[in-house]
C-alpha positions as CSV (number, residue, x, y, z in Angstrom):
1,M,-4.9,-23.7,18.6
2,Q,-3.6,-20.8,16.5
3,L,-6.9,-20.4,14.7
4,S,-8.7,-20.5,18.1
5,L,-6.4,-17.8,19.4
6,F,-7.0,-15.6,16.4
7,R,-10.8,-16.1,16.8
8,R,-10.6,-14.9,20.3
9,I,-8.5,-11.9,19.3
10,T,-10.8,-10.7,16.5
11,G,-14.2,-12.0,17.4
12,A,-16.4,-14.6,15.6
13,R,-17.8,-12.4,12.8
14,A,-14.5,-10.7,12.2
15,F,-12.7,-14.1,12.2
16,K,-15.0,-15.2,9.4
17,D,-14.3,-12.0,7.4
18,A,-10.6,-12.2,8.1
19,S,-10.5,-15.9,7.1
20,M,-12.1,-15.0,3.8
21,L,-9.7,-12.2,3.2
22,G,-6.8,-14.3,4.5
23,L,-7.5,-17.1,2.1
24,A,-7.6,-14.6,-0.8
25,H,-4.4,-13.0,0.5
26,A,-2.6,-16.3,0.9
27,L,-3.4,-17.2,-2.7
28,S,-2.5,-13.7,-3.8
29,L,0.9,-14.1,-2.1
30,L,1.5,-17.4,-4.0
31,L,0.6,-15.7,-7.3
32,G,2.7,-12.7,-6.5
33,L,5.7,-14.9,-5.6
34,A,5.2,-16.8,-8.8
35,S,5.3,-13.6,-10.8
36,T,8.5,-12.5,-9.1
37,V,10.0,-15.9,-9.6
38,F,9.3,-15.5,-13.4
39,W,11.0,-12.1,-13.4
40,T,14.1,-13.1,-11.5
41,R,14.6,-16.4,-13.3
42,W,13.7,-15.7,-16.9
43,M,14.1,-12.0,-17.3
44,P,17.2,-9.8,-17.3
45,A,17.8,-8.0,-14.1
46,E,18.2,-4.7,-16.1
47,T,14.7,-5.1,-17.6
48,F,13.2,-6.0,-14.1
49,G,14.9,-2.9,-12.7
50,Q,13.6,-0.6,-15.5
51,Y,10.1,-2.0,-14.9
52,K,10.3,-1.1,-11.2
53,V,11.5,2.4,-12.1
54,V,8.5,2.9,-14.3
55,L,6.2,1.7,-11.4
56,G,8.0,4.1,-9.1
57,V,7.2,7.0,-11.4
58,I,3.6,5.9,-11.5
59,S,3.5,5.9,-7.7
60,I,4.9,9.4,-7.6
61,A,2.3,10.6,-10.1
62,G,-0.4,8.8,-8.2
63,A,0.3,10.8,-5.1
64,F,-0.8,13.9,-6.9
65,C,-4.1,12.4,-7.9
66,L,-6.2,12.9,-4.8
67,L,-4.7,9.9,-2.9
68,G,-6.9,10.5,0.1
69,I,-10.0,9.6,-1.9
70,G,-9.7,5.9,-1.0
71,Q,-9.8,6.7,2.7
72,I,-12.8,8.9,2.2
73,A,-14.6,6.2,0.1
74,L,-14.1,3.8,3.0
75,M,-15.3,6.2,5.6
76,S,-18.3,7.3,3.4
77,A,-19.3,3.7,2.9
78,A,-19.0,2.9,6.6
79,N,-21.1,6.0,7.5
80,K,-23.7,5.2,4.8
81,A,-23.0,8.3,2.8
82,D,-23.6,6.5,-0.5
83,G,-24.1,9.8,-2.5
84,N,-20.4,10.6,-2.1
85,L,-19.3,7.7,-4.4
86,S,-20.2,9.3,-7.8
87,R,-18.4,12.5,-6.9
88,L,-15.4,10.6,-5.7
89,I,-15.2,8.7,-9.0
90,R,-15.5,11.8,-11.1
91,N,-12.9,13.7,-9.0
92,K,-10.5,10.8,-9.1
93,L,-10.7,10.4,-12.9
94,L,-10.1,14.1,-13.5
95,A,-7.1,14.1,-11.1
96,N,-5.7,11.0,-12.9
97,L,-5.6,13.0,-16.2
98,G,-3.2,15.4,-14.4
99,G,-1.1,12.3,-13.4
100,T,-0.9,11.3,-17.0
101,L,0.7,14.7,-17.8
102,L,3.2,14.2,-14.9
103,I,4.2,10.8,-16.3
104,L,4.7,12.2,-19.8
105,G,6.8,15.0,-18.2
106,A,9.0,12.3,-16.6
107,A,9.3,10.6,-20.0
108,G,10.4,13.9,-21.5
109,Y,13.0,14.4,-18.8
110,Y,14.6,11.0,-19.4
111,S,14.5,11.5,-23.1
112,L,16.3,14.8,-23.0
113,S,18.7,14.1,-20.2
114,R,19.9,10.6,-21.0
115,S,20.7,9.1,-24.3
116,D,20.4,5.5,-23.0
117,S,16.9,5.9,-21.6
118,G,14.9,4.8,-24.6
119,A,13.4,1.7,-22.8
120,L,12.4,3.8,-19.8
121,V,10.8,6.5,-22.1
122,G,8.7,3.9,-23.9
123,G,7.6,2.3,-20.7
124,L,6.5,5.7,-19.3
125,V,4.6,6.7,-22.4
126,A,2.7,3.4,-22.3
127,A,2.0,3.9,-18.6
128,A,0.7,7.4,-19.2
129,I,-1.9,6.2,-21.7
130,I,-3.4,3.7,-19.4
131,F,-2.9,5.5,-16.1
132,P,-6.3,7.2,-15.7
133,I,-8.1,3.9,-15.5
134,Y,-5.3,1.9,-13.9
135,N,-5.0,4.4,-11.0
136,S,-8.6,3.9,-9.8
137,S,-8.4,0.6,-7.9
138,E,-8.5,2.3,-4.5
139,L,-12.1,3.4,-5.2
140,W,-13.6,-0.1,-5.3
141,L,-11.2,-1.6,-2.8
142,S,-12.1,1.1,-0.2
143,W,-15.9,1.1,-1.0
144,L,-16.3,-2.7,-0.7
145,N,-14.2,-2.6,2.5
146,G,-16.4,0.1,4.0
147,K,-19.6,-1.7,3.0
148,G,-18.3,-4.9,4.7
149,S,-18.6,-6.7,1.3
150,F,-15.7,-8.9,2.1
151,G,-16.6,-11.6,-0.3
152,S,-16.4,-9.3,-3.3
153,L,-13.4,-7.6,-1.8
154,A,-11.6,-11.0,-1.4
155,A,-12.5,-12.0,-5.0
156,G,-11.3,-8.7,-6.4
157,K,-8.0,-8.8,-4.5
158,L,-7.4,-12.3,-5.8
159,I,-8.1,-11.4,-9.4
160,T,-5.5,-8.6,-9.4
161,P,-2.4,-10.8,-8.8
162,T,-3.9,-13.5,-11.1
163,L,-4.0,-11.0,-13.9
164,A,-0.4,-10.0,-13.1
165,L,0.7,-13.6,-13.3
166,C,-1.1,-14.0,-16.6
167,A,0.8,-10.9,-17.9
168,G,4.0,-12.4,-16.7
169,L,3.3,-15.7,-18.4
170,L,2.7,-13.8,-21.7
171,V,5.9,-11.9,-21.3
172,V,8.0,-15.0,-20.7
173,S,6.2,-17.2,-23.2
174,F,6.6,-14.8,-26.0
175,H,10.1,-13.6,-24.9
176,I,8.9,-10.0,-24.7
177,N,11.8,-7.7,-23.7
178,E,10.4,-4.3,-24.7
179,V,9.7,-2.4,-21.5
180,W,6.8,-0.5,-23.1
181,L,4.9,-3.7,-24.1
182,I,5.6,-5.2,-20.7
183,I,4.2,-2.2,-18.9
184,F,1.2,-2.1,-21.3
185,L,0.3,-5.8,-20.5
186,F,0.8,-5.4,-16.7
187,L,-1.4,-2.2,-16.5
188,A,-4.1,-2.9,-19.1
189,L,-5.4,-6.1,-17.5
190,P,-6.0,-4.6,-14.0
191,S,-7.5,-1.5,-15.7
192,V,-10.3,-3.7,-17.2
193,Q,-10.8,-5.1,-13.7
194,N,-11.1,-1.6,-12.2
195,V,-14.0,-0.7,-14.6
196,L,-15.9,-3.9,-13.7
197,M,-15.3,-3.5,-9.9
198,I,-16.3,0.1,-9.8
199,S,-19.5,-0.9,-11.5
200,R,-20.0,-3.4,-8.7
201,A,-19.3,-0.7,-6.1
202,L,-21.9,1.6,-7.6
203,N,-24.5,-1.2,-7.4
204,L,-24.0,-1.4,-3.6
205,R,-25.4,2.0,-3.0
206,D,-28.5,2.1,-0.8
207,N,-29.2,5.9,-0.7
208,D,-28.1,9.2,-2.2
209,K,-27.0,10.9,1.1
210,H,-23.9,13.2,0.9
211,N,-21.5,13.9,3.8
212,E,-19.8,17.2,3.1
213,E,-17.7,16.9,6.3
214,L,-16.1,13.7,4.9
215,M,-15.5,15.4,1.5
216,R,-13.7,18.3,3.2
217,L,-11.7,15.8,5.2
218,G,-10.8,14.2,1.9
219,R,-9.4,17.4,0.6
220,H,-7.1,17.7,3.7
221,M,-6.1,14.1,3.3
222,S,-5.3,14.4,-0.4
223,L,-3.2,17.5,0.2
224,A,-1.2,15.8,2.9
225,L,-0.7,12.7,0.9
226,V,0.8,14.6,-2.0
227,F,4.0,14.4,0.0
228,S,3.8,10.6,-0.1
229,S,5.1,10.9,-3.7
230,L,8.5,11.2,-2.0
231,L,8.2,7.6,-0.8
232,S,8.7,6.3,-4.3
233,L,12.0,8.1,-4.8
234,D,13.9,5.1,-3.5
235,V,13.9,3.3,-6.9
236,V,14.4,6.4,-8.9
237,L,17.5,7.4,-6.8
238,L,18.9,3.9,-6.9
239,E,18.6,3.8,-10.7
240,H,20.2,7.2,-11.0
241,F,23.1,6.7,-8.6
242,H,23.7,3.0,-9.2
243,K,22.1,0.9,-12.0
244,A,18.9,-0.9,-12.8
245,E,20.3,-4.2,-11.4
246,E,20.6,-2.6,-8.0
247,V,16.9,-1.7,-8.2
248,A,16.1,-5.4,-9.0
249,L,18.1,-6.5,-5.9
250,Y,16.2,-3.9,-3.8
251,A,12.8,-5.1,-5.2
252,V,13.6,-8.7,-4.2
253,A,14.6,-7.6,-0.7
254,L,11.1,-6.0,-0.3
255,V,9.2,-9.1,-1.4
256,F,8.8,-10.7,2.0
257,P,8.4,-7.4,4.0
258,E,5.6,-6.5,1.6
259,L,3.9,-9.8,2.4
260,V,3.8,-9.1,6.1
261,K,2.4,-5.7,5.4
262,G,-0.3,-7.4,3.5
263,L,-1.1,-9.5,6.6
264,F,-1.5,-6.4,8.7
265,S,-3.7,-5.0,5.9
266,I,-6.1,-7.9,6.1
267,I,-6.8,-7.3,9.8
268,G,-6.9,-3.5,9.2
269,Q,-9.6,-4.0,6.5
270,V,-11.7,-6.2,8.8
271,I,-11.6,-3.7,11.7
272,A,-11.7,-0.5,9.6
273,P,-15.6,-0.2,9.4
274,K,-15.8,-0.2,13.2
275,I,-12.9,2.2,13.6
276,Y,-14.2,4.8,11.2
277,A,-17.8,4.5,12.6
278,N,-16.5,5.3,16.1
279,D,-15.6,8.9,17.2
280,S,-14.6,8.0,20.8
281,L,-11.1,6.7,21.3
282,A,-11.9,5.7,24.9
283,K,-14.7,3.4,23.7
284,L,-12.6,2.1,20.9
285,W,-9.6,1.4,23.1
286,S,-11.7,-0.4,25.7
287,S,-12.8,-2.9,23.1
288,F,-9.7,-3.0,21.0
289,R,-6.9,-2.9,23.6
290,T,-6.6,-6.7,24.2
291,K,-6.8,-7.4,20.5
292,F,-4.1,-4.9,19.8
293,L,-1.7,-6.4,22.3
294,W,-2.3,-10.0,21.0
295,I,-1.9,-8.8,17.4
296,T,1.4,-7.1,18.3
297,L,2.7,-10.2,20.2
298,V,1.7,-12.7,17.5
299,F,3.3,-10.6,14.7
300,A,6.5,-10.1,16.7
301,A,6.8,-13.9,17.0
302,L,6.2,-14.2,13.2
303,G,8.9,-11.6,12.7
304,L,11.4,-13.8,14.5
305,I,10.5,-16.8,12.4
306,G,10.8,-14.8,9.2
307,F,14.1,-13.4,10.2
308,I,15.5,-17.0,10.3
309,M,13.7,-18.3,7.2
310,I,14.2,-15.4,4.7
311,P,17.9,-16.1,4.1
312,I,16.9,-19.6,3.2
313,L,13.9,-18.8,1.0
314,I,15.3,-15.9,-1.2
315,P,18.1,-17.9,-2.8
316,L,15.9,-20.9,-3.2
317,L,13.1,-18.9,-4.9
318,F,15.0,-16.2,-6.8
319,T,18.4,-17.8,-7.4
320,E,21.7,-17.1,-5.8
321,K,22.3,-13.9,-7.7
322,Y,19.7,-12.3,-5.4
323,A,21.1,-13.9,-2.2
324,A,22.4,-10.5,-0.9
325,A,18.8,-9.3,-0.8
326,A,18.1,-11.7,2.1
327,D,20.5,-9.9,4.4
328,Y,18.5,-6.7,3.9
329,G,15.0,-8.1,3.7
330,K,15.1,-10.0,7.0
331,W,15.7,-6.8,9.0
332,L,12.8,-5.0,7.4
333,W,10.6,-8.0,7.9
334,L,11.5,-8.1,11.6
335,T,10.9,-4.3,12.0
336,I,7.5,-4.3,10.2
337,S,6.4,-7.3,12.2
338,C,7.1,-5.7,15.5
339,V,5.7,-2.2,14.9
340,G,3.1,-2.7,12.1
341,S,0.2,-3.0,14.5
342,F,0.6,0.7,15.4
343,T,-0.9,1.7,12.0
344,Y,-4.3,0.8,13.5
345,L,-3.7,3.5,16.1
346,G,-3.1,5.9,13.2
347,S,-6.4,4.8,11.7
348,A,-8.2,5.5,15.0
349,L,-6.7,9.0,15.1
350,I,-7.9,9.7,11.6
351,A,-11.4,8.6,12.7
352,T,-11.5,11.6,15.0
353,R,-11.6,13.7,11.8
354,R,-8.9,16.1,13.0
355,P,-6.7,17.3,10.1
356,M,-3.6,17.5,12.3
357,Y,-3.5,13.6,12.5
358,I,-3.5,13.6,8.7
359,Y,-0.9,16.3,8.1
360,T,1.6,15.4,10.7
361,P,2.4,11.8,9.5
362,G,1.4,12.7,5.9
363,I,4.0,15.4,5.6
364,G,6.6,14.6,8.4
365,Y,7.1,10.9,7.5
366,P,7.8,11.4,3.7
367,F,10.2,14.3,4.4
368,C,12.0,12.2,7.0
369,L,12.2,9.3,4.6
370,V,13.5,11.3,1.6
371,T,16.1,13.0,3.8
372,L,17.4,9.6,4.9
373,Y,17.2,8.3,1.3
374,L,19.6,11.1,0.2
375,V,22.0,10.4,3.1
376,F,22.1,6.6,2.5
377,V,21.7,6.3,-1.2
378,D,25.5,5.7,-1.7
379,Y,25.0,2.4,0.2
380,G,22.7,1.1,-2.5
381,A,19.9,-1.3,-1.7
382,S,21.1,-2.0,1.9
383,G,21.0,1.8,2.7
384,M,17.4,2.0,1.4
385,I,16.3,-0.9,3.6
386,Y,18.0,0.7,6.6
387,V,16.1,3.9,5.9
388,R,12.8,2.0,5.8
389,C,13.5,0.3,9.1
390,V,14.3,3.5,10.9
391,S,11.3,5.3,9.4
392,A,8.9,2.5,10.3
393,I,10.0,2.7,13.9
394,L,9.7,6.5,14.0
395,L,6.2,6.4,12.5
396,A,5.1,3.8,15.0
397,A,6.4,5.9,17.8
398,Y,4.5,8.9,16.6
399,Y,1.2,6.9,16.4
400,G,1.7,5.5,19.9
401,F,2.4,8.8,21.6
402,A,-0.2,10.7,19.6
403,F,-2.9,8.1,20.4
404,A,-2.0,8.0,24.1
405,F,-2.1,11.8,24.3
406,R,-5.4,12.1,22.5
407,L,-6.9,9.2,24.6
408,R,-5.8,10.9,27.8
409,S,-7.3,14.3,26.6
410,Q,-10.6,12.7,25.8
411,K,-10.8,11.0,29.2
412,M,-10.0,14.3,31.0
413,S,-12.6,16.1,29.0
414,A,-15.2,13.5,29.8
415,S,-14.3,13.6,33.5
416,S,-14.6,17.4,33.5
417,S,-18.0,17.3,31.8
418,A,-19.2,14.7,34.4
419,H,-18.3,17.1,37.2
């Protein structure tokens, strides 16, 4: 009955694509959970926390490396502008070299400011070396998505957590505690995958057409998304004001909420080609409204189920020392489940190709988030989770109001033209 309901919500073809991605995602979730279980059961919480801090710095650096390129790759593929891909790859790799310098700068900061930061410095240097290739996955993920090549996309998304699990097994089996070597293993394997998958994306090109409008939009998007670097300050602030163990607790609290975000992502990937190929919100809404309502209701129900189950699952999977994470994580799970569908309205607004719908959430949301981070950092992991809940609600409210306003404006313009 549930599968039949989902088929009616998405449509037969979309149901098939979503099922393929859903199976890959379900297996990815199991692999990701297995990796986290390895970390929490067999690795010191301090090492886990330091690993997460390094990943946080990588995320901050990545935001300065033309983060909007992935979105433009998707839109270019959906609009059959295959000539854009080579330029996007070249621009991304050049920008990633700048990211390497930023990570090395962070390593220098920790080295000079803290005498006990040797492990973090080593991890950051290792990350800087691999970063240019590691930080290119959005190219093939977005291109395959835009081309509707969901089989290759599902396989690629499944391989990534498999490689992470293999890296985790190596770390545990050989009792590796050096953060730099852990980082090297976890980044080198997906970097090899990125090279192979980008080659696959290049082979999917059917023409050499360029779309300069999309390239210009990409520059707007990349500029706006620079501010998303602020989103990764949570782990950096936690480690600075508290300790690495608090970062580990926070990371476990995010495990299940990140899973439900992944479910939203699957549906978003399936509907993205149609959204970005449509420039009329009225036409899009007429065909998508019922689906949107059903998706919102189904995920809200899932949110209630997770709210009950998470306090049982976290101690069971990650041991009792992380039990407190359940009290935080269940609230973020519930929040994301109830408002996550509004991100599709945000994608529809971006499809109108108006820079204001890129800059407003791209700049406003990170600044709101980091302001709240600074206010609630004294509360540790619980404060950061509270900030994420409030910010998710505010962003959903913006998408809802902006979409309704733009939809009404388009309808009024169409009515005026008719008369």
